[in-house]
N, C-alpha and C positions, 0 to 999 in steps of 0.2 A: 385583811391581814390582822392578826392579834398584836396590838401595839405593845402590850406588856411583854409578849415573847420577843418581839423585835428589840425592845429596850434591853431585856436580859441578854439577848444575843450580842448586841453591840457592847454591852458591859463586858462580856466575856472576851470579845475581841480587844477592847480597850485594855483589859488586864494583860492580854498577850502582848500588847504593844508597849506596856509600861506606862500607860496613861491613867492618871487618877481622876475619877469622876466624882465630883461632890456638888452639894447644893450651891456653894459659893463660887465654884470655878467651873467654867464650861470649856470643853475641848472639842473642836470639830474634826471628825475623821473623814478623810477623803475615801472615795470608793476604791481607789488604787491601794491605799494603805490597808483597807479591810481585806481586799482580795489577796494582797501579798502575804498578809498574816495567815489567811486561810490556807493558801497554797503552801506556805512554809510549815504548816502544822496540820497534817491530815487528821489527827485526833480532834483538834479543835474544829476542823471543818465538819467532821462527823457529828460532833456535839451540837454545833450550830444547826446543821440540817435536821437533827432529831428534834431540837427545840421548835424549829419552824414547822415541822411536819408531825408533831406529837409523837416522835419516835418512829413514824411509819415511813416507808420508802414508796414514792409514787411509781407505780408499775410502768415499764416501758411501753406497754400496749396502749397507753393513752395517746400515743402518736402512731398512726397506722403505717406510715411510710417515711423513708429517709428524705429529709429536705434536699432539694436539688442544689448541688454545688455549681459554681463557687459562691461563697459568702464571706464578706470581710468588713472591716471598719467602714461604716457609712451605708451598708446594705440595708434595705427596708423591705417590708412586705410580709406576706403570709409564710414564705419559706423561712424567714428569720424567726417569726413567731413559733413555727413548728420546731425549729432547732432549739429555741429557748425552752419550750415545753418539754422537749426530750431531755435536755440537760438537767432541768429541774426534777424531772421524773427519775433521773439517775442519781439524785441526791446532791447535785452540785448547785450551789446557791447562786442565783442572780438577784441581788437585792431589789432591783427595780421591777422584777417579774418579767413576764412575757409581753414586752411592749411592742414588738415588731421592729425595733430599731437595734442594729448591731453596733453597740458601743464598746467601751473598754471593759465593762462588766461582762458582756457576752464573750468578748475576746479572752478574758481571763478564765471564764467557765470552759470555753473550748480547749484552752491550754490545759486546764485540769483534767479534762476528758482524755486528751492526747497523752498526758503523762501516765494516767491510770491504765491506758490501753497500749502503751509502748509504741506510740505513733511518733515518728520523727519526720521533719523537725517539729518541735513543740512551740510553734510561733503564735498559736491562737487563730490561725487562718483555717477556715472550713473549706478544704479542697476535696479532691476525689478520694484520697486515702482515708481521710476522716469520715467522708460520706459512706464509704464501704464498711467501715467499722460500725457506724451508726446503723446501717442497714442490717448488719449481722446481729446487732443487739435487738433490733425491733422484731425480727421474725426468722424462723428456721428456713432452710433451703427446701426446694422441691421442684417439681416440673410445672411450668406454666400451663395452666389448663383453665379451670373454671374460676380461679381467684387467687392466683399465686401471690406470694408476698415478696418482700425484698430478699434478694439472694437467689430467687428462682431462676431457672434456665429458660432462655429463649429457645424456640424450635431449632435454631442453628447451633445451639450449644453455648452461647454466650450467657453471662450471668447478669440479671437485672439488678440495678441498684435501687429500684423502686418497684412497687407492686404494679403489675400490668398483666391482667389475665390473658388478653389476646393481643400481643404486640403485632402491629401491622408491618408487613415486609417493607423494607426500604425507608422506614421512618427515621428521623434524625433527632439530634439533641433538641429537647424542649417540645417534641411532638406529643400531643395528648393521646394517651392510650384509650381504648374503648371504654374503660372503667373510670376515666376521668383523671387518672394519675399521669404524671409527666415522666417520660424516659429521660434519664441523665446521660444516655449514650445510645448510639444507633445499634439496634439489635439485628439488622439485616445482614451485614457482611460476616460470613463464617470466619471464625478465627480471631475476631477482634475481642478485646477485653473491656468489660464495663469500666467506665472511667477513662479508658483510652490513654493515649500519651500526648503530650504537648508537642507542637511542631510549628513550623513557619514555612513561608514560601520565598523563593528567590526568582525574580522575573526579569526578562529582557525581551527585546524584539526578536521574533523567530527568524530563522534563515529563510523560511518560506511562509507566505509568498514574498517576492522581492520587495525591498523597502521602497523602491521607485519603479513604477510601471507607467511608461510614457505613451503607450499606444493601445489603449483598451477600446476595442470595437464592439464588444458584446455588452448586453444589458442585464443579463440574468445570472444570479448566483456567482458573481465575480469574487474570486479569492482576493480579499482586500487587506487583511491585517492578521498577523500571526503572533500570538502571545505565548512565549516560551515560559513554562512554569516548572520549577524544580521543587519537589517536596522534601523538606529538611526535618528529620527527627520523627516524622509521623506521616501516615497517609493524610493527604490534604484534599479538600474539596473546594474548588473555586465556585462560589455561589453568586457573586455580584461583580459586575464590571461597569465602571462609570466612564463612558467614552466621550471624548470631545471630537467633534467633526466640524470641518469647514468646507463649504462648496463655493468655488469661485469661478464664474465664467470668464473666459479670456477677455481681457480688456475691461473688466467690470469689478465691482466690489463683492465681498463675500455675502452669501445668501443663507437663509435658514436651510439647513441640510434637508429638511423634509420637503422642500420644493423640488428636489431632484432624487433623493434616495427614497424608495418606497417600501423596501423590506430589508431587515437586518437579521441575519441568521448566524447561529453559533454552532460549530461542528467540532466533534472529537474524531479526528481522522475523517472517515466517510460517514460517520454517524451524526445525524442531526440531533442536537441537544434541545434547542429551543429557537423559535423565530418570532419576529415582531413585524407586522405591517405598520408602517410609520407614515406620519404626515407632519406638517409644520407645527401642529399643536403638541407633538410628542417631545420636541426638543426644547430644553430650558435655556434661556439666555441670561447670563449673569451680568453683573455690573461692569465687567470688562469686555462685554459684547462677545463672549465665548458661548457657543452652543454645545450643549452636552445632553446625554441621556443615560439614565441608569438602567441596566439590564440585570434582573435578579432571577434566582431560581435556576441557575445554569446547571448545577450538579456535575461539573467537570471534575472527575476524580483522577488524582495523580498519586500513584503508590509511593511510599517512602523511598527516598534515594533515587528516584527516577525523574526524567525530564520529559514533558509532553507539550505538544503545541495545541493551543486553543485557537481555532481558525474562525475569523469573522468574515462572512460573505455578504456582499451587497447586491441588491437588485435596484436598478435605476430606471429613470424615464429615458426614452429614446431621444437621440439628438439628430435633427435634420441636417442635411448637407450644408445648408446656409446658416445654421446656428453656430454659436460659439462653443469651443471645447469647454469641458468642465474639469477643473482641478479639485480633487477631493483629498483632504488631509485628515488623518486619524491618529489619535494618541490618547493616553489616559488623561482624564480631565485635570487641567492644570490648576483648577481652583481648589483641589484637594490632593494632599499627598497620600491619601488612603483610597485611591481610585480602584484598586483591585483588592477584593476581600476573599479570604479562604477560611475554612474551619478545619481544625485538627480533630483527631478521634476523641480527644478529651472535651470537645465542645468549645474550645477557645478559638477566638478569631485572630487571624493574622492579616496584615495589610502590606501592600506594596505600591510603589509609585511608578506609573508608566507614562508620565508626562515628559515633555522636553523633546528637543530635536532628535536625540539619539533613539527615541522611541516613537518617532513619527513616520508613518507610511504616507507616500504621496502617489496618487493615482490620477492619470489624465485620461478622461473619457472623450472619445472622438466620435464623429458621425460614422455610421456603419460603413459607408463608402463602397468601393469596388474591390474586386479581387480577380486574379488570374489563376488558372489551374493548368499546369503543364504535365502532360502524361507521356511517359517514355517507357520503352521496353526495358525490363530489368533482367539483364543477362545472368545475374547471380541467382535469380529465382526461376528462370526459364530452363527447363530440362533440355538436354541434347536429344537428338533423335534416338529412339530405342525400340527394342522388341518387347511386346507385351502379350502375355498369354490370355486368351479369351476363355472364361469359364463357360461351360455348356449350360449352366443354370443362371449365373449372375452377370455374364459378360465381363465388363471391366468397370469398377466403381471408383468414383472420385479421383480420376487420373489427372495429375497436374499437366496442363497444356501450355501455360505460359505465365509469366509474372510481369507486373508493371508497377511503376512508381508514379505517384501523383503529388506534385508540390504546389502549395498555395503561396501566392505572393500578393503584396499590397493589402491584403485583408484575409479574413477567414473565408473558406469556401466549403459549401456543403454538397457533397456528391449525392445526387438524387436519382439519376438514371444511367444505365450502361447498355449499349448495344454490342452484341458479340456475334461475329460471323464464324461459321464452321464449314470446313471443306473436307471432302473425302474422295477416295477413288470412285466410289459409287454411293448412292443414297443409303445402301445397306450399312455403310461404314460411318454414317453420321451419328453424333451422340444423341442419347435420349433425353438427358438433362444437363444443363450447364449451370455451374455455380460460380458465384463471386465469394471469395473468402479473404480473411486477413492472412498475413504471412505465416501465422501459426496454424492455419487450416480451419478456423472457425467460420461457419457459413454466415454470410451477410445477406445473401439473396440468391434466388435461383429462378430458372425458367425451363419449361419443356422446349426441347430444341427444334422439333418439327422434322420434316422430311425433305426440305429443299436445300440443295447444295449451294453454299455461298450466301444464303439468306441471313440477314441480321435478326437476332432475337433480342427482345428487350427485357432486361431485369429492372423493374421499377419499384417504387415504394422505398427507396433507399434514403437514409438520413445520416450520412457519414460526414461529420465535421472534420475538416483538415485545417488546423489553426494556421494563421499567417506565418510564413517563413519556416514551415515544417513540411516534411515529406512522409507520406504513408505508403506502405508497400502492400500490394494485393496479388492474389493468385486467381487464375481462371482454371477451374477443374471441370471434369465432365464424366458422366456415366456413359458407357457404350454398351449396346445390346449384343446378344450372342451372334447376331448377323454380321458383326464387324470382322468376323474371321476372314483372313486373307486381304484385309483392307489397310489403307493408310489414311490418317486424318490429321488436321491441324486446326487451330483457332486463331482469330485475329481481331484487332480493334480497328475499325475503319475510321475515316475522317469524320469529325463531328459526332463520334459515337459516345462521347462522355458528356453528360449534362450535369451542371451544378448550379447552386444558388449563390449569388453574391451576398455580402452582409446586408445590403439594402433590400433583399428579397427578389431582385431581378434574376432572370435565368440566363445562363450562357452555355454554349455547346460548341466551342471552337477548337477543342483539342481531342485527339492528336491531329497535327496538321497534315499528316499522311499516315497511311496504314502501317500499323506495327503488328508483326505476326510471330507466332511461335514456330517451332520446328515440327516437321512431320513425325508422327508416332505410328508404329507398325504393329499390326495385330495378326495373330494366328492361334490356332488351337494348341499348338506346341511350338516353342521357339528356343533357339540357342541364345545364351547370354555370353557375349565375347568380351574379354578384358585383355588389353594390351599390357604386357608385363615389362618388356625391355627390348632394346636393340643394341647390337654390338657390331664391330667391324674388325676384320683381321688386317695384318700388315701386308701391303702389296708385295708380290714377288715378281721376278723378271726372268722368265724362261727365254731360251735363245730361239729365234725364228730367222729364217732366211729373209734377208732384206732389212734387218734392224732389230733393236732390242725394244720390247714392250713389256707391260706388267699385267698381272692377274690379281684381282681382289675378291675376297669372300666376306659376306656379311650375314648376320643372324638376327631373326625376329622371334621373340618368345610370346606365346599367347596362353590364356586359359579360356576354356569354353565349357559352360555348364548347361546341363539339360534342364529345361523347364516345360513340363507337360508330357514327357514320355522318354523312352530310351533314346540315347544319343549314339550314333554310329561313329566309330573311330575315324578322325580326319586323315586325309591323304594329301600329298603335295598338290594334286589337281584341284583341291578345294580352296587354294589360295591364289589370288591374282597378284603375282610378284613381278618386279622389274626394277631396274636401276634407273635413277633419275639424276640429273645434274643437281648439285647442291644449291643452286640458285632457283630451282623450280619450287613453286608452292602448290600447283595443281598438277594432277597426273591423269593422263589417259593413255590408252594403248599406243596412240600415235606419238606420245611424248616419252615413252619408256623403252628401254632395251630389256626385253623380257622374253616370255615364253614364245617359242618359234624362231628366236634369233639364234644363229649358230654360235654367237659369242656369249650366250647366256645358258646357265644350267641351274636347276633348283631341285632340292631334295628335302625330305623330312629328316632333320639331323637327329632329333630325339623326340620320344613321346612317352608319357606315363599317364595311366597304366597302359600296358600293351594289349589289354582285352579288346576284342572286336567291337564291343559296345559297353556303355555304362547305363544304369537305370536313371529314372527321373531324379534330379537333384545331384547326380554324379557329374564329375568333370574330368577333362583331360588337360594336361599341361604339355604343350607341343612347341618345339623349336624348329623353324624352317631355315634352310641355308640357301643363299643365292650366290652364284659365282659369275663374275664378268671377266671374260678373257679378251684381251686386246692384242692386236697384231695383224700382220698382212694376211694371215690365214683365217681371220674372223670375218664372217659375212654378216654385216649389220644392214638391214633393209629399212628399218623405220626411221632412224635418225643418223646423222653423220657423227661417228665416234671421233672425239678429239681428246687430247690430253687435258684432263680437268678433274675436279673433285666429284665423286659419285657416291650415292647412298642407295641402300636397298629399301624399297617401299612395298606396302601391300595395299592394293586398291579395292580388294573385296575378299570376302570369305563365304564359304558355303558349308552348311551342315544339315544333316538329316536327323530330325527329332520327332519321335512318335510317328514315323512314317512320312512326315512332312519335310520337304526340302525348302530351306530358307536361305536365300542369298542376300548378304548384307553388303551394301555399297555406301553406307552412311557412317559417320563418325570415324573415318579412316585417316584424317589429316595428320594425326600424330603417330600413325603406324609406320615408323621409319627408323633406320639405323643412323649412327653418325656417318660422316662422309670421309673418304680417303682419296688421295690423289692417284689417278690412274694415268700412267704414261702410255701414249699410243704413237707408234711409228708406222707409217704406210710403206 
């Protein structure tokens, strides 16, 4: 530097400050006094810059890229040097020059730049707003390609604050571009702004997994710790977690966690972020005998204003039945209040503390042990007997035959094998394939059924875990061939037909304790589908008869019948097995009913719609039948002794002709009954 010019410059400043410089009196000017004078007098600043630079302005191009923010008092290094060179190149004086140290002179120069470029606040802090203005001064905008400059666009539409010809997808703050420059912000996420926004995180123990788990029998990928993270003010990325762990065998002292824990995995929902195979050398022990391990590079992203759970899973060594239980505790490392670290979109770090009892999860690992599996028929999943049309090309596909529930107790049980028996009127009615599905119908396993009636067929290769104290529900479905026409079939689980593994790997097959069976299903090339609509009963009347007074009662049953597979012939009264039963009866046979053939009974079709002689495939009739019971000395009742009692009208069977096929139904009739009424009888 030209000493003469510097002296003249200082003299100019001294005059501005009202300080007289003479040979006999010396006055020392502080850097702050000089800079305050310069900032207060732009003309003086320009004059001084001209003196120091021979009247020339250093071009901005002497600095190729904007220094990476943030920089402030105390910052050191190449980025500070670059900033100082830029400011000097803009004609703003830094008396000490580009020293690489950010002191009060550099702070004043930054403040001068901020004032000149309308950047607020004008505090002399080099942050993202100032960096963006510097970038704009350095180079014009363009599209990143062969050698873009500051202000260029990333492929996703974001603006670079620094030159980066080929920004790699997913890179973050401080990442080196292929041309050697540093990105000041992540260019990967579409819609983000270079420089970003500052934010922070709020953390607490997540609701899942539970804070206390007292009976863990598994050893692989156990949900152990849930870290609830809320992003405040900005999208946040959790990149480091410092976890403290303790492993304590029952009746003993704490051990190095690596003696029991062999893998630690971090998950975002079901997505694995990163995992570590660990041992005793991976855990650090501090002066307070606390073991901890730092996990970095997690990349757990939480959008602004949302809360997400970062889940920690553990895999551990197996425990023998004779070995002690292991109690594992997990929390943020208590030796540091900054045990959770996240980064906002501006590149600033935010910390949270997850130490302490409120943030501690406790897990008790026990020996695998035993388990029991109880299998029962599930009536809510097992269909009632029904008619099924057999396709001439596909037969019947995946028909539900029965449902069952399996409950594990004392430990987890893994269903591995299932034997299913099938029965039919004849071998032609046996299923071609049998399926095991979940209750939603997803196939879990299958087997070709074979041709032997009553034979058990094995579905093997299953690996269905039923956790301790939970119940899973399953369906047995079957395909039937075209030969099932005119047949009936059912499926069942026989004794010891369900096999599973206990947590210790041993096999058991002791349930069900007795056969559980589904209902018969009926097949034909064309079938009627009957639906019982309602039953009503009239008020008894008392006609006069010789020998005493008795009463008469009439009741009504309404049905719908739909054609499935062909035209349906109009029903007549002879198609219904009708009769009156005592209100106390629950089963009905001809010998137990007062019905057709009894002189005290009459039945008619009370109404039917439509009145057509037949309806086509898919068409249906609504039909109401009426039964009347007459009591008195003139009534001849041969089947049962008629007494004064409550009676109801019931239907024990229906018959229909569909597609030329006559189908008589005697199943699912238990509910086909009217209310009851008191019938007075006098002999």
